[in-house]
DRENKOL-436066 format. One record per atom (N, C-alpha, C): residue number from 0; residue in three letters; x, z, y. Coordinates in nm, 4 decimals. Layout:
BEGIN
PT   n res        u        w        v
PT NUM ALA        X        Z        Y
...
//
This chain:
BEGIN
PT   n res        u        w        v
PT   0 MET   9.8621  13.4816   9.5771
PT   0 MET   9.9919  13.4318   9.5353
PT   0 MET  10.0950  13.5446   9.5438
PT   1 GLN  10.1773  13.5556   9.4413
PT   1 GLN  10.2786  13.6600   9.4386
PT   1 GLN  10.3952  13.6219   9.5291
PT   2 GLN  10.4636  13.7248   9.5794
PT   2 GLN  10.5777  13.7043   9.6681
PT   2 GLN  10.6990  13.7773   9.6138
PT   3 ILE  10.8159  13.7378   9.6632
PT   3 ILE  10.9395  13.8066   9.6273
PT   3 ILE  10.9266  13.9535   9.6662
PT   4 LYS  10.9790  14.0396   9.5808
PT   4 LYS  10.9686  14.1839   9.6046
PT   4 LYS  11.1008  14.2484   9.5668
PT   5 PHE  11.1515  14.3334   9.6543
PT   5 PHE  11.2739  14.4090   9.6280
PT   5 PHE  11.2346  14.5472   9.5788
PT   6 VAL  11.2997  14.5901   9.4699
PT   6 VAL  11.2601  14.7129   9.4023
PT   6 VAL  11.3806  14.8056   9.3898
PT   7 LYS  11.3607  14.9322   9.4173
PT   7 LYS  11.4602  15.0372   9.3907
PT   7 LYS  11.4017  15.1214   9.2783
PT   8 GLU  11.4634  15.1137   9.1620
PT   8 GLU  11.4109  15.1803   9.0425
PT   8 GLU  11.4481  15.3286   9.0412
PT   9 PRO  11.3538  15.4162   9.0038
PT   9 PRO  11.3875  15.5585   8.9915
PT   9 PRO  11.4788  15.5860   8.8720
PT  10 LYS  11.4653  15.5049   8.7656
PT  10 LYS  11.5521  15.5135   8.6482
PT  10 LYS  11.6110  15.3747   8.6251
PT  11 PRO  11.7352  15.3684   8.5795
PT  11 PRO  11.7975  15.2363   8.5594
PT  11 PRO  11.7208  15.1478   8.4602
PT  12 ILE  11.7210  15.0198   8.4911
PT  12 ILE  11.6648  14.9164   8.4041
PT  12 ILE  11.7823  14.8564   8.3260
PT  13 ASN  11.7687  14.8455   8.1958
PT  13 ASN  11.8727  14.7853   8.1121
PT  13 ASN  11.8392  14.6390   8.0865
PT  14 VAL  11.9362  14.5523   8.1120
PT  14 VAL  11.9205  14.4094   8.0866
PT  14 VAL  12.0355  14.3671   7.9950
PT  15 SER  12.0014  14.3026   7.8841
PT  15 SER  12.1061  14.2627   7.7905
PT  15 SER  12.1951  14.1553   7.8514
PT  16 HIS  12.3222  14.1671   7.8235
PT  16 HIS  12.4215  14.0670   7.8653
PT  16 HIS  12.4869  14.0195   7.7368
PT  17 ASP  12.4310  13.9126   7.6805
PT  17 ASP  12.4733  13.8687   7.5483
PT  17 ASP  12.6166  13.8172   7.5451
PT  18 THR  12.6665  13.7665   7.6573
PT  18 THR  12.8053  13.7192   7.6612
PT  18 THR  12.9015  13.8356   7.6386
PT  19 TYR  12.8744  13.9481   7.7057
PT  19 TYR  12.9600  14.0656   7.6913
PT  19 TYR  12.9161  14.1571   7.5772
PT  20 ARG  12.8042  14.1260   7.5139
PT  20 ARG  12.7473  14.2052   7.4054
PT  20 ARG  12.7280  14.3511   7.4443
PT  21 ARG  12.6638  14.3669   7.5567
PT  21 ARG  12.6308  14.5019   7.6046
PT  21 ARG  12.5086  14.4923   7.6939
PT  22 GLU  12.4621  14.6068   7.7376
PT  22 GLU  12.3523  14.6103   7.8328
PT  22 GLU  12.4055  14.6511   7.9684
PT  23 CYS  12.3522  14.5887   8.0709
PT  23 CYS  12.3867  14.6250   8.2087
PT  23 CYS  12.2726  14.7095   8.2639
PT  24 CYS  12.3076  14.8127   8.3382
PT  24 CYS  12.2087  14.9031   8.3983
PT  24 CYS  12.1987  14.8749   8.5469
PT  25 TYR  12.0766  14.8583   8.5946
PT  25 TYR  12.0537  14.8286   8.7361
PT  25 TYR  11.9487  14.9227   8.7929
PT  26 THR  11.9688  14.9649   8.9160
PT  26 THR  11.8650  15.0398   8.9875
PT  26 THR  11.8030  14.9557   9.0985
PT  27 ARG  11.8620  14.8398   9.1263
PT  27 ARG  11.8082  14.7490   9.2269
PT  27 ARG  11.7594  14.6224   9.1576
PT  28 GLY  11.6405  14.5798   9.1961
PT  28 GLY  11.5848  14.4605   9.1351
PT  28 GLY  11.5199  14.3696   9.2370
PT  29 VAL  11.5046  14.2451   9.1960
PT  29 VAL  11.4342  14.1455   9.2759
PT  29 VAL  11.3317  14.0818   9.1834
PT  30 HIS  11.2046  14.0957   9.2176
PT  30 HIS  11.0977  14.0336   9.1405
PT  30 HIS  11.0620  13.9028   9.2113
PT  31 ILE  11.0763  13.7922   9.1379
PT  31 ILE  11.0612  13.6593   9.1968
PT  31 ILE  10.9541  13.5827   9.1208
PT  32 PRO  10.8581  13.5224   9.1924
PT  32 PRO  10.7572  13.4404   9.1248
PT  32 PRO  10.8218  13.3257   9.0460
PT  33 PHE  10.7612  13.2933   8.9329
PT  33 PHE  10.8124  13.1902   8.8431
PT  33 PHE  10.8402  13.0593   8.9167
PT  34 ASP  10.7446  13.0097   8.9931
PT  34 ASP  10.7626  12.8813   9.0620
PT  34 ASP  10.8808  12.8854   9.1583
PT  35 ASP  10.8975  12.9968   9.2285
PT  35 ASP  11.0113  13.0107   9.3187
PT  35 ASP  11.1419  13.0119   9.2400
PT  36 PHE  11.1428  13.0806   9.1254
PT  36 PHE  11.2678  13.0869   9.0489
PT  36 PHE  11.3057  12.9493   8.9947
PT  37 VAL  11.2076  12.8718   8.9531
PT  37 VAL  11.2357  12.7345   8.9089
PT  37 VAL  11.2972  12.6559   9.0247
PT  38 GLY  11.2427  12.6731   9.1455
PT  38 GLY  11.2997  12.6072   9.2637
PT  38 GLY  11.4416  12.6522   9.2920
PT  39 ILE  11.4686  12.7805   9.2728
PT  39 ILE  11.6041  12.8343   9.2923
PT  39 ILE  11.7001  12.7687   9.1930
PT  40 LEU  11.6600  12.7613   9.0671
PT  40 LEU  11.7453  12.6983   8.9658
PT  40 LEU  11.7716  12.5519   8.9993
PT  41 GLU  11.6692  12.4820   9.0434
PT  41 GLU  11.6840  12.3399   9.0768
PT  41 GLU  11.7755  12.3176   9.1961
PT  42 SER  11.7818  12.4165   9.2851
PT  42 SER  11.8639  12.4020   9.4059
PT  42 SER  12.0090  12.4463   9.3864
PT  43 MET  12.0404  12.5065   9.2705
PT  43 MET  12.1764  12.5555   9.2447
PT  43 MET  12.2738  12.4407   9.2252
PT  44 SER  12.3968  12.4650   9.2682
PT  44 SER  12.5039  12.3709   9.2381
PT  44 SER  12.5361  12.3779   9.0889
PT  45 HIS  12.6060  12.2779   9.0393
PT  45 HIS  12.6435  12.2738   8.8981
PT  45 HIS  12.7255  12.3973   8.8587
PT  46 ASP  12.8230  12.4347   8.9420
PT  46 ASP  12.9080  12.5503   8.9115
PT  46 ASP  12.8282  12.6799   8.9083
PT  47 THR  12.7341  12.6950   9.0015
PT  47 THR  12.6519  12.8159   9.0046
PT  47 THR  12.5625  12.8222   8.8815
PT  48 LYS  12.5098  12.7077   8.8382
PT  48 LYS  12.4273  12.7052   8.7164
PT  48 LYS  12.5091  12.7447   8.5938
PT  49 LEU  12.6326  12.6969   8.5865
PT  49 LEU  12.7186  12.7351   8.4744
PT  49 LEU  12.7418  12.8861   8.4713
PT  50 TYR  12.7669  12.9435   8.5887
PT  50 TYR  12.7905  13.0872   8.5966
PT  50 TYR  12.6622  13.1639   8.5645
PT  51 PHE  12.5475  13.1126   8.6085
PT  51 PHE  12.4186  13.1731   8.5749
PT  51 PHE  12.4014  13.1758   8.4229
PT  52 GLU  12.4310  13.0642   8.3570
PT  52 GLU  12.4193  13.0568   8.2112
PT  52 GLU  12.5169  13.1513   8.1423
PT  53 PHE  12.6355  13.1703   8.1995
PT  53 PHE  12.7327  13.2643   8.1447
PT  53 PHE  12.6753  13.4064   8.1423
PT  54 HIS  12.6068  13.4442   8.2492
PT  54 HIS  12.5510  13.5797   8.2597
PT  54 HIS  12.4173  13.5949   8.1882
PT  55 ASN  12.3503  13.4837   8.1625
PT  55 ASN  12.2170  13.4884   8.1020
PT  55 ASN  12.2025  13.3818   7.9929
PT  56 PRO  12.2923  13.3823   7.8934
PT  56 PRO  12.2911  13.2740   7.7945
PT  56 PRO  12.1623  13.2717   7.7115
PT  57 GLY  12.0992  13.1558   7.7102
PT  57 GLY  11.9821  13.1364   7.6267
PT  57 GLY  11.8581  13.2116   7.6669
PT  58 LYS  11.8599  13.2767   7.7829
PT  58 LYS  11.7422  13.3525   7.8241
PT  58 LYS  11.6318  13.2561   7.8667
PT  59 GLN  11.5113  13.2876   7.8255
PT  59 GLN  11.3948  13.2073   7.8596
PT  59 GLN  11.3603  13.2277   8.0072
PT  60 ILE  11.3283  13.1194   8.0747
PT  60 ILE  11.2834  13.1286   8.2140
PT  60 ILE  11.1311  13.1275   8.2109
PT  61 ALA  11.0735  13.2468   8.2123
PT  61 ALA  10.9291  13.2632   8.2011
PT  61 ALA  10.8897  13.3963   8.2638
PT  62 PRO  10.7638  13.4088   8.3053
PT  62 PRO  10.7190  13.5380   8.3579
PT  62 PRO  10.7463  13.6503   8.2581
PT  63 GLY  10.7972  13.7610   8.3099
PT  63 GLY  10.8300  13.8771   8.2282
PT  63 GLY  10.9757  13.8850   8.1867
PT  64 THR  11.0514  13.7779   8.2065
PT  64 THR  11.1924  13.7762   8.1682
PT  64 THR  11.2766  13.8528   8.2695
PT  65 TYR  11.3705  13.9326   8.2189
PT  65 TYR  11.4677  14.0028   8.3025
PT  65 TYR  11.6010  13.9297   8.2924
PT  66 LEU  11.6665  13.9105   8.4062
PT  66 LEU  11.7935  13.8383   8.4121
PT  66 LEU  11.8987  13.9217   8.4831
PT  67 ASN  12.0249  13.8967   8.4514
PT  67 ASN  12.1364  13.9610   8.5210
PT  67 ASN  12.1632  13.8872   8.6516
PT  68 GLY  12.1736  13.9621   8.7587
PT  68 GLY  12.2077  13.9032   8.8869
PT  68 GLY  12.3582  13.8916   8.9035
PT  69 HIS  12.3997  13.8050   8.9931
PT  69 HIS  12.5414  13.7896   9.0272
PT  69 HIS  12.5489  13.7277   9.1657
PT  70 ALA  12.6683  13.7233   9.2238
PT  70 ALA  12.6850  13.6806   9.3627
PT  70 ALA  12.6339  13.5386   9.3862
PT  71 GLY  12.6629  13.4464   9.2949
PT  71 GLY  12.6173  13.3081   9.3123
PT  71 GLY  12.4658  13.2978   9.3087
PT  72 LEU  12.4035  13.3756   9.2204
PT  72 LEU  12.2579  13.3775   9.2143
PT  72 LEU  12.2010  13.4374   9.3430
PT  73 ALA  12.2632  13.5431   9.3933
PT  73 ALA  12.2177  13.6042   9.5192
PT  73 ALA  12.2207  13.5017   9.6321
PT  74 ARG  12.3298  13.4261   9.6435
PT  74 ARG  12.3383  13.3232   9.7481
PT  74 ARG  12.2325  13.2158   9.7294
PT  75 SER  12.2061  13.1785   9.6047
PT  75 SER  12.1038  13.0774   9.5775
PT  75 SER  11.9647  13.1277   9.6153
PT  76 ILE  11.9370  13.2543   9.5878
PT  76 ILE  11.8083  13.3140   9.6260
PT  76 ILE  11.7934  13.3132   9.7775
PT  77 VAL  11.8973  13.3595   9.8474
PT  77 VAL  11.8937  13.3643   9.9944
PT  77 VAL  11.8727  13.2239  10.0516
PT  78 ASN  11.9501  13.1269  10.0040
PT  78 ASN  11.9387  12.9904  10.0558
PT  78 ASN  11.8013  12.9305  10.0284
PT  79 TYR  11.7483  12.9527   9.9096
PT  79 TYR  11.6166  12.8989   9.8744
PT  79 TYR  11.5091  12.9533   9.9684
PT  80 TYR  11.5059  13.0854   9.9840
PT  80 TYR  11.4006  13.1439  10.0682
PT  80 TYR  11.4185  13.1087  10.2149
PT  81 LEU  11.5407  13.0976  10.2606
PT  81 LEU  11.5655  13.0590  10.3999
PT  81 LEU  11.5235  12.9142  10.4237
PT  82 ASN  11.5596  12.8250  10.3320
PT  82 ASN  11.5334  12.6826  10.3516
PT  82 ASN  11.3910  12.6396  10.3195
PT  83 THR  11.3229  12.7073  10.2268
PT  83 THR  11.1893  12.6622  10.1882
PT  83 THR  11.0770  12.7477  10.2453
PT  84 LYS  11.1060  12.8732  10.2767
PT  84 LYS  11.0006  12.9641  10.3222
PT  84 LYS  11.0316  13.0293  10.4558
PT  85 ASP  11.1480  12.9957  10.5122
PT  85 ASP  11.1925  13.0537  10.6387
PT  85 ASP  11.1901  13.2070  10.6338
PT  86 MET  11.2364  13.2623  10.5199
PT  86 MET  11.2412  13.4073  10.5002
PT  86 MET  11.3866  13.4509  10.4868
PT  87 ASN  11.4205  13.5617  10.5505
PT  87 ASN  11.5536  13.6191  10.5395
PT  87 ASN  11.5504  13.7262  10.4312
PT  88 VAL  11.6202  13.7010  10.3211
PT  88 VAL  11.6264  13.7964  10.2098
PT  88 VAL  11.7710  13.8355  10.1814
PT  89 ASN  11.8496  13.8505  10.2867
PT  89 ASN  11.9927  13.8806  10.2738
PT  89 ASN  12.0221  14.0127  10.2047
PT  90 SER  11.9239  14.1004  10.1915
PT  90 SER  11.9518  14.2325  10.1342
PT  90 SER  11.9988  14.2255   9.9899
PT  91 VAL  11.9798  14.1121   9.9224
PT  91 VAL  12.0234  14.0990   9.7836
PT  91 VAL  12.1748  14.0755   9.7738
PT  92 ILE  12.2361  14.0290   9.8800
PT  92 ILE  12.3798  13.9994   9.8779
PT  92 ILE  12.4602  14.1292   9.8790
PT  93 GLY  12.5632  14.1338   9.7953
PT  93 GLY  12.6533  14.2486   9.7923
PT  93 GLY  12.6042  14.3649   9.7090
PT  94 GLN  12.4974  14.3447   9.6345
PT  94 GLN  12.4421  14.4523   9.5532
PT  94 GLN  12.4360  14.4071   9.4074
PT  95 ASP  12.4584  14.5002   9.3140
PT  95 ASP  12.4289  14.4711   9.1742
PT  95 ASP  12.2773  14.4713   9.1617
PT  96 PHE  12.2231  14.3727   9.0899
PT  96 PHE  12.0775  14.3643   9.0799
PT  96 PHE  12.0364  14.2896   8.9538
PT  97 TYR  11.9110  14.3146   8.9164
PT  97 TYR  11.8495  14.2357   8.8108
PT  97 TYR  11.7426  14.1483   8.8757
PT  98 VAL  11.7006  14.0455   8.8048
PT  98 VAL  11.5881  13.9635   8.8474
PT  98 VAL  11.4816  13.9743   8.7406
PT  99 LYS  11.3592  13.9959   8.7844
PT  99 LYS  11.2447  13.9872   8.6942
PT  99 LYS  11.1607  13.8701   8.7430
PT 100 ILE  11.1326  13.7779   8.6513
PT 100 ILE  11.0471  13.6653   8.6866
PT 100 ILE  10.9031  13.7113   8.6712
PT 101 ILE  10.8241  13.6923   8.7778
PT 101 ILE  10.6838  13.7364   8.7755
PT 101 ILE  10.5899  13.6168   8.7838
//
């Protein structure tokens, strides 16, 4: 079974941000298993989901998809792993990051 993985990229990863019509460059990433990411989405508040959609409009939630990270998503990731897996993944908070669904 795959697990959450924190990645420091040697070269920036570009993730499209269709709302702003540009690409965002990230050197920090979080690779999250598909089932865990679905659980994270299900546990988000309505406002956090709206903000997630703002940053990732129309993006498919499937293995291989790259997403733009944001503070609300970081908190949702931390809360999900703490509450369901008893894992501390606080390192994602306060950092610009991308998410890759694995």
